[in-house]
C-alpha positions in Angstrom: 5.7 -40.2 23.3 4.9 -43.6 21.9 5.4 -45.2 25.4 2.7 -43.0 26.9 0.1 -44.1 24.3 1.3 -47.8 23.8 -2.2 -49.3 24.5 -4.0 -47.0 22.0 -1.5 -46.4 19.3 -2.6 -47.6 15.8 -6.0 -48.3 17.2 -7.5 -45.0 18.4 -4.5 -42.7 18.3 -1.6 -42.1 15.9 1.5 -40.4 17.1 4.5 -39.1 15.1 7.1 -37.2 17.1 4.9 -34.4 18.5 1.9 -34.8 16.2 -1.1 -36.8 17.4 -4.5 -37.8 15.9 -7.4 -39.3 17.7 -9.3 -41.3 15.1 -12.5 -43.4 15.0 -14.7 -45.0 12.4 -17.9 -43.9 14.1 -18.7 -40.4 15.4 -19.9 -41.6 18.8 -16.6 -43.4 19.4 -14.6 -40.3 18.7 -15.6 -38.6 22.0 -14.5 -41.8 23.9 -11.2 -41.8 22.1 -10.6 -38.1 22.8 -11.4 -38.6 26.5 -8.8 -41.5 26.6 -6.3 -39.2 24.9 -6.9 -36.3 27.3 -6.8 -38.6 30.3 -3.4 -39.9 29.2 -2.1 -36.4 28.5 -3.2 -35.4 32.0 -1.7 -38.4 33.6 1.7 -37.6 32.2 1.3 -33.9 32.6 1.6 -33.2 28.9 0.1 -30.0 27.4 -1.3 -29.2 23.9 -1.0 -26.0 22.0 -4.6 -24.9 21.5 -3.6 -23.0 18.3 -2.4 -26.2 16.7 -5.4 -28.3 17.8 -8.4 -29.1 15.5 -11.5 -31.0 16.7 -14.4 -32.7 14.9 -12.9 -32.6 11.4 -13.3 -35.3 8.8 -10.0 -34.6 7.1 -6.7 -32.8 7.8 -3.1 -32.6 6.9 -0.6 -34.9 8.6 3.1 -35.2 7.7 2.4 -33.6 4.3 -0.5 -35.8 3.4 -4.3 -35.3 3.5 -6.0 -37.9 5.7 -9.7 -38.4 5.5 -12.4 -41.0 5.5 -11.7 -41.6 1.8 -8.1 -42.6 2.6 -4.7 -40.9 2.3 -4.2 -38.3 -0.4 -1.1 -36.7 -1.7 -1.1 -33.0 -0.6 -2.5 -31.1 -3.6 0.0 -28.3 -2.9 3.0 -30.7 -3.3 1.5 -32.1 -6.5 0.9 -28.6 -7.8 4.5 -27.7 -7.1 5.7 -30.7 -9.2 3.2 -30.0 -12.0 4.6 -26.4 -12.3 8.2 -27.5 -12.6 9.8 -26.9 -16.0 11.9 -29.8 -17.5 15.1 -30.0 -15.5 18.2 -28.7 -17.2 20.9 -29.6 -14.6 21.7 -32.7 -12.6 20.7 -30.8 -9.5 17.3 -30.0 -10.9 16.8 -33.7 -12.1 17.7 -34.8 -8.5 15.3 -32.2 -7.1 12.4 -33.4 -9.4 13.1 -37.0 -8.5 13.2 -36.1 -4.8 9.8 -34.5 -5.0 8.4 -37.5 -6.7 10.0 -39.8 -4.1 8.0 -38.1 -1.4 4.8 -39.2 -3.1 6.2 -42.4 -4.6 3.8 -44.8 -2.8 0.9 -43.0 -4.7 2.4 -43.7 -8.2 2.3 -47.0 -9.9 5.6 -48.2 -11.5 7.3 -44.9 -10.7 10.8 -46.3 -11.1 9.9 -47.6 -14.6 8.4 -44.3 -15.6 11.5 -42.4 -14.4 14.0 -44.8 -16.0 15.2 -42.3 -18.7 15.7 -39.6 -16.0 17.9 -41.9 -13.9 20.3 -42.1 -16.9 21.0 -38.4 -16.4 22.3 -39.0 -12.9 25.3 -41.2 -14.0 28.6 -40.0 -12.8 30.2 -37.5 -15.3 27.2 -37.7 -17.6 26.1 -34.5 -19.3 22.4 -33.6 -19.0 21.1 -34.3 -22.5 17.4 -33.9 -22.3 16.2 -36.0 -25.2 12.7 -37.1 -26.4 12.7 -40.1 -24.0 13.3 -37.8 -21.0 10.6 -35.4 -22.1 8.2 -38.4 -22.7 8.9 -39.7 -19.1 8.5 -36.2 -17.7 5.2 -35.7 -19.5 3.9 -39.2 -18.5 4.6 -38.5 -14.8 2.8 -35.1 -15.0 -0.2 -36.7 -16.8 -0.4 -39.3 -14.1 -0.4 -36.6 -11.4 -3.4 -34.9 -12.9 -5.7 -37.5 -11.3 -6.2 -37.4 -7.6 -3.8 -39.7 -5.8 -5.7 -41.5 -3.1 -4.7 -44.7 -1.2 -7.5 -46.4 0.7 -7.1 -48.1 4.1 -7.1 -51.9 4.0 -10.3 -53.6 5.1 -9.6 -56.6 7.3 -12.8 -58.5 6.1 -11.7 -58.5 2.4 -8.9 -60.4 0.7 -5.8 -58.4 -0.4 -4.7 -58.4 -4.0 -1.0 -58.1 -4.9 0.1 -57.2 -8.5 3.8 -57.6 -9.2 5.7 -56.3 -12.2 9.3 -57.4 -12.7 11.3 -55.7 -15.4 15.0 -55.9 -16.3 15.9 -52.8 -14.4 13.1 -52.5 -11.8 10.3 -54.0 -9.8 6.9 -52.6 -9.0 3.9 -53.8 -7.1 0.5 -52.7 -6.1 -1.3 -53.8 -2.9 -5.0 -53.4 -3.2 -8.5 -54.6 -2.5 -11.8 -54.9 -4.4 -14.4 -52.3 -3.3 -17.6 -54.3 -2.5 -19.9 -51.5 -3.6 -18.4 -50.6 -6.9 -16.4 -53.8 -7.6 -13.5 -51.6 -8.5 -10.0 -52.4 -7.4 -8.6 -49.8 -5.1 -4.9 -49.2 -4.3 -3.7 -49.4 -0.7 0.0 -48.9 -1.5 2.4 -48.8 -4.5 6.0 -49.8 -4.3 8.6 -49.4 -7.0 12.4 -50.0 -6.8 15.3 -49.9 -9.2 17.7 -52.9 -9.3 21.3 -52.1 -8.5 24.2 -53.7 -10.4 26.5 -55.9 -8.4 
């Protein structure tokens, strides 16, 4: 699929397996981009399922995220599912909770650091002892998720800002830019990783 759209991919069209989006910054460009998409589909004899097509929208779900002119947001349904989880009582449930968080990890600052007490529950042959530190980590993560999680697209005409946090057991960083209108710093991407022992 990527081969068919190689000249427009990441510019006017995004393709992931069998999902496609024609995108544009200006409304008048959108019709031109759609025409290019349809011409390419026709050229390679590809068909669309009309039931799965949406046209003229300013936002939509793609790969489990909400994409709009504001940026990329974590799917509210996925966030709600995490918010409704009770504290995990088994290793399986701890893994499940961390797995759900991992799906939206690039929306959460210093996630690895926030989850540190929970990682201790995953040690081999360790019993799940849910203590005050685990509960505090669980509550901190849920409190963070209350605010809308939005990442903004980078603007090529403004400098990037990189914040880096290095701790004993993890590293975290935020890539962002300053918004010219509000002078607020906006996140483009969060990254957080746990160090492994050698």
